[in-house]
N, C-alpha and C positions, 0 to 999 in steps of 0.2 A: 369403200373404194368404188369409184365410178367406173363403169364399163367403157373401155376405150372404143370409140366409135368413129367410123369413116363413112361418109354419106356420098353417094354417087348419083348421077342424073338418071340412070336407067338400070334395069336388071342385067342387061347385056354388059354394061360397064362393071357392075358388081362381079359378074362371072370372070371377066378379063382380069380385074385387079386381084381377085381371089386366087386365080391361077398363078399370077405373078408372085403373090405372097408365098404360096406353097412351094413354088419352084425355088425361090430364094432360100426358104427355110430348109428344104431338102439339101440344097448345095451346101449351106453352112453346116448343117448337122453332119453330113458325110465327110467333112474335113476333120471331124472330131471323133467319129466312131464308125464302125463297119456297116451299119444299116440304119434305115429310117423307117419307123413304124407309125402308120396313121390309120384312122378309122373314118369312114365317110358315110353321110346320110344320103338319101335320095332326094329327088325334086328337080323341077325343070331348070332352075338356075344352077344348082350344083352339077347337073349332068352337062350343062354347057361349059361350066368351069373345068370339068374333067376332060371334055373334048379339047379344050384349048391346052390344058396341061399335058395331054397325051402327045402334043407336037413338040414338047420341050426335049432337048437333047440331054438326057440325064442317064446315069447308070441305073436303069430301072430294076436290074437284077438285085440291087441292094435295097430296094424299097418293098416293105411289107404292107399290104392293104387289107384291113379288116373292115367288117360292117358294123355300123352303129346299131342298126336294127334291121329286121327282116320279117316279112309276113310268112306265116306258116301256110305254104302252098307247094305244089309239086315243082320239081326242077323244070325250068323252062317256061313256067307259067308267067303270063303277062303281069300279074300282080307282084311278082318278085322284084325287089330292087336289083338282085344279081342279074336277072334277065336284061333289065334296062342298062345296067353297067356294061355288060358285054356288047350290047348294041352300040353303046357310045364309043367304046374303044376298038370296035371292029376295024381291021385294016391298019391298026397302029402297032408299034413295037410292044405296047403294053400287053397285048394278047399273049405273047410268048415269054416276055421278059419280067413283067411285074409279078411279084409273088402275092397272089390273091388267096385269102383265107375266108371262104364263105361260111356264114352261120349255118349250123347243121339242123335246119328246120324240118327236114324230112325224117328225122330220127323218130323211133317209136316212143321213146321216153324223153320228152323235151326238157325235163328237169336235169337229167343226167347229161343230156347234150349241152345244156347251158353251162353246167359245171365244166364239161370238157373244153368248151370254147374259152371259158375264162382261164383255164389252165394253159391252153395253147397260147393265149396272149401273154400270160406270165412267162412262159418258157421262151417264146420268140423275143420278147423284150428284155429277157434276163432279169425280170423283176423290177425294171426301172420305170415301167409305165409307158404309155404311148407318147410319142413325140408330138403328135397332133391329133386332135379330134375335131372333125367338122360337124357342126350342128345346125339344123334349121329350126323353125318354129311354126306351128300351125296357128290358125286363127282362133283356136281354143286355148292357146298357150302351151300345148304339148311340145316336147322336144324329144328326140330319139323316138322310142315308143313308150315314153313315160306319160301315160294318159290320165287326164283328170278323172279322179274318182276310182281309179284302179289301185289295187293293193300293191302293185309293182312299185308304186311310189314309196312304199314303206320298207322296201328291201334295203338293208344296210349291212348284211353279212355275206352277200354274194355280188360278184362283179357283172354277172350276166343272169338274166331271169326272163320269164315269159309273163305276159299279161294274163290276168285271170278272166277278163271280159273280152268279148269280140269288139274290135274297133274297126269300123268300116268293113264289117263282115269277116274279119280275120283275127285270130290270135297272133300276137307279135312276140318275137324274141328281141331283147334289147339290152344294151349296156345300161347299167344302173348307176345311181349317184356315186357310189364309192369309186368306180372306175373312171367315170367322167371327171370327178374332182381330183383325181390323181394325175391327170394328163399334164404334160409340160406346157402345152399350148392348146387353147380352144379357139377355133375360128367359127363365129356365127355368120351365117349368110341368110338374110331375111329380105324378101322382096314382095311387093304387092300391096295394094290399098287395103285389103282385108286384114292386114297385119298391124295397122296403125296403133290400135289400142294396146295390143299385146307388146309391141315394141316399147311403148312408154312404160308399161308395167315391168318389162324386163329391165329397163334402165333404172327403175326404182327398186330393183331386187325384190319385187313382190313375190314372196314365197307361196302365195296362194295359187299361183299358176306353176305348173311343173318347171317351165324354163327358168323361172325366177329363183329356184332353189339350187341352180348350178353355180359353183364357185366362179366368181368373175375375175379373180386374180389370174394374170397371164392370159387373159381373153381379149379378143378383138371382134367387134361387131362391124360387118360390112353390110350396108343397108342402102336401098335406093330411096330417092327423095319421097316417093309416094308412100312408102311404108313408114318412113320416119315422120311424115306429116308435114313436109315442106313443099 
């Protein structure tokens, strides 16, 4: 199955279209059940997407937001995705209305904390899986914090785990393949010239890169022209 792909002129346009896609998906889902659960990754374009999405008039109190991955660092640290997330939504209704569930990366026992986070997702979603997972991709082909060469890639019996190696100076907590592949929808957002090679490998489902091993059924790739190579 080929990955459904939409190509846009710029990263800003990707952010705008991604926000519109998520807004519509939230609206549709909430006509069918009581809550919408999604997990998001960090990054410049995704933060712009979230900034746009935060302006939408939605019943945010019915939306659950989880993290795809997080750096092990103190609360409020600039390295934390959560710190950047709160900066993005500052001043919007999401601060008080959106149900945000941070990854517990300050816990003493990260393995136990990972299990607890996985159980929390299971309980909140009532075992149905996440309605949407947003993923990005690095120039090395990593997605979430599924890092090339790390044993976290081999985890198939846990939904959340930590990397064994430092990546850019930090241990990471991340959703693993079992949970990613159980999502009802996956939205890939990939922008930037440095991603060209990996975008083509993703489209070929090249499992030698971490991103290529994610199930492409029910997935959509939104990419800018420069990352796609046009």
